N, C-alpha and C positions, 0 to 999 in steps of 0.2 A: 397454253402449254406451260407448265412450271417444270422446267428442266434444270437440274444442278449444274453448276459450273458452265452454263450456257449463256451467251449474249444473243438476243434476238432483236434483229432490225427489220422494220416493216417499211416498205417502200410503196408509194402511190405511183400510178401510171401517169406519163407526161401527157397523154392525148385527152383534151377536154372532150366531153360528150354534149352535143348540141342540146340546148335547153336545160342542162343540169349544172348545178354548182359544184366545182371540184372539191370545195371545202367540206360541204354538208351531204352532197350526194355521190361523190366519187368521180372518178376519171377512168379512161381506158389506157390500154398499152399500145394499141394501134387503132386507126380509124375503123369504126364499125357502123356508123349512121351518118347519113347526109344531113344537111341543115334542115331538110323537109321531113326528117324522121324515117327515111327509107333505109333498109339494110344495105351495108357494103360487104359484098363477099369477102371472106378472109383470103381467097385465092386471087382477088383482083390486084391490079398494078398498085392502086392507091394504098391498099392494105399492106402489100409487100414492102413499098417504100417506106411507109410508117413503121413497121416492124424493124426494118434494117436501121432506121434512125435510132429507135428505142434500144436496140442491141448495142449500138456505139455508145449511147449514154450510159447504159449500165456497165459496159466494159470500162468506160472512162471513171466512173464511180468506184468500181472495184479496184482499179489500179491506183487511185488517189487516196482511198479511205480504207480500204480492206487489206489488200495485198501489199502492205508497207511494212518496213523494218519495225520490229518490236510487236506486231500484231500477228497476222496471219500469213505472211510471207514465206516463212519458213515452213509452215504446217498447213497448206492450202487444203489438204484432204479432211481437216476438220470443219471446213465450211460447207454447209449443205443449203439447198434452195428449197423453198415451198412456194408454189403458185396455184391459183384458183381460176378456172375458166380461161379468160384470155391471158391471165397471168400464168397459168400453167404452160399455155402454148409458148409464151415469151421465155419462160424458165428453160423449157427444153431446147428451144432454138438457141438460146444464150449458152448453155452448157456445151451443146454439140459444136457451137461455133468456137468456143474456147478450146475444145479438144483439136480443132483443125489448125488454129493460129499457133505459129511457132512462137515459142517464149511466153505463151499465156499459161496462167497457173491451172492446175487440174484439181477440181474441187472433189469432195467426198460422194456426193450424190444429189439427187433432186426428187422431190415429191410432187407429182402434178395431179391436181384435185379436179376432175370434170373438165379436162383440157387436153388436147393433143396437137401435135404438128399437123398442119396442112400440107398438102402435096406441094412440093417444091421449097418448103421451109427447112431448115437444119442443113447440117453438112454430114458426110460420111465420116464417121469415126474410124480412123486407120489405126490408132494406138491399140495394141493387144490388151493393154490393162483396162482401157476404156473408162467408163463411168457407170455408177449405179443409179438405175432409175426405177421409180415406182409410180405407176398411174393408178388412180383410184376412180372407178367409174360406176355410176348407178344404172340399174337395169330399168328404171323409169324416168330417165333424164329426157325432158322434152325437146332439148336442143341437139342431143346426140343419141340416135337410136343404137340399139346393141349391134346391129348389122354394121352400121357406119362405124362404130367404135373399133369393131373387130377389123375393119378395113384399114383404119388408122393405126392399129396395133401392128398389122403386117408391114405397114410403111415404116413405123418406127424401129421395129426390129431390123429392118434392112440397112438402117443407118448405123447401128451399133456394131462395134468390133466383134462383141460376143452377144449374141441374141439372148443368152441367158442372164444378161445383166439387167434385163427388163422384167419386172414383177408387175403383173396387172391385177388388181383387186377388185373383183367384181362384188358390189353391195347390193343385194336384193331389195328391190323397192325404193331405193334411194333416188331422188330427183337431181336437179342441178342445183346443189347446195354444198356448203362446207360440212365438215363432220358434225353429226348429230348425236342422237342417243344410241346409235349402234355401237355397243362395246367392242364387238369384233373388230369394226372398222378402225376405231382409234387404236385398238391394241396392235393391229398390223402396222399402222403408221409409227406409233412409238417404238415398235420393235426394229423397224427400218432404220429409224434414227439411231436407236441404241447400238445397233450393229455396226455403225459407221462413226461413232463417237467414242473418244477415250475419256474415262473418268479418272481424274487425278486422286491420289491419296495424299492429302495435304498434311496429315499428321506424320505420315511416313517420310514425306519429303523435308519436313522440318527437323528430323533427327539428325544430329551432327555426324553420327557414325554410318549414315546411309548414303550411298553414292549411285548416281544414275550411270549405267554401263550400256 
């Protein structure tokens, strides 16, 4: 994404994947596999504990590096999250957790790609203003069936103060992957970002006879 007047920060998951190099092959956001390669259910206790640790790590990072004086502390609504698969699940969990914690910043929104909250994750968003959420889901995702995704959609809407704050984008034929050649998919994502970001007019701001009111 090449967005004007926008800083993009990419974070890696803190949870190593057994048998994989975190540097060259990636890492996870909470435990998903045992050392023997067996699946760990995302609703299990070990996954729940791992996701809670990840949420605290991310909150600590945001407080120390993002929501500080001179950066985005004064304008947190200009900060948006994007996550894929496990990262999407964690991004949703983090955002709703921030909405519940008193004193935490309220960001502009989150785009979750091929990932949903699991039952028991997330917090009920009590604030009327809430947070804007977009979930992009493919109809041929081998990890999440359409029926399963629709069930997760119901759960996610139940956590939002206003269910209308959730926009679900169904992409026909898409599997479990990042945005590809589907122009309409990328257009919807960019439109979401554009609707929650403010573009400054640098030339206008530089004029000595122009004042912000």
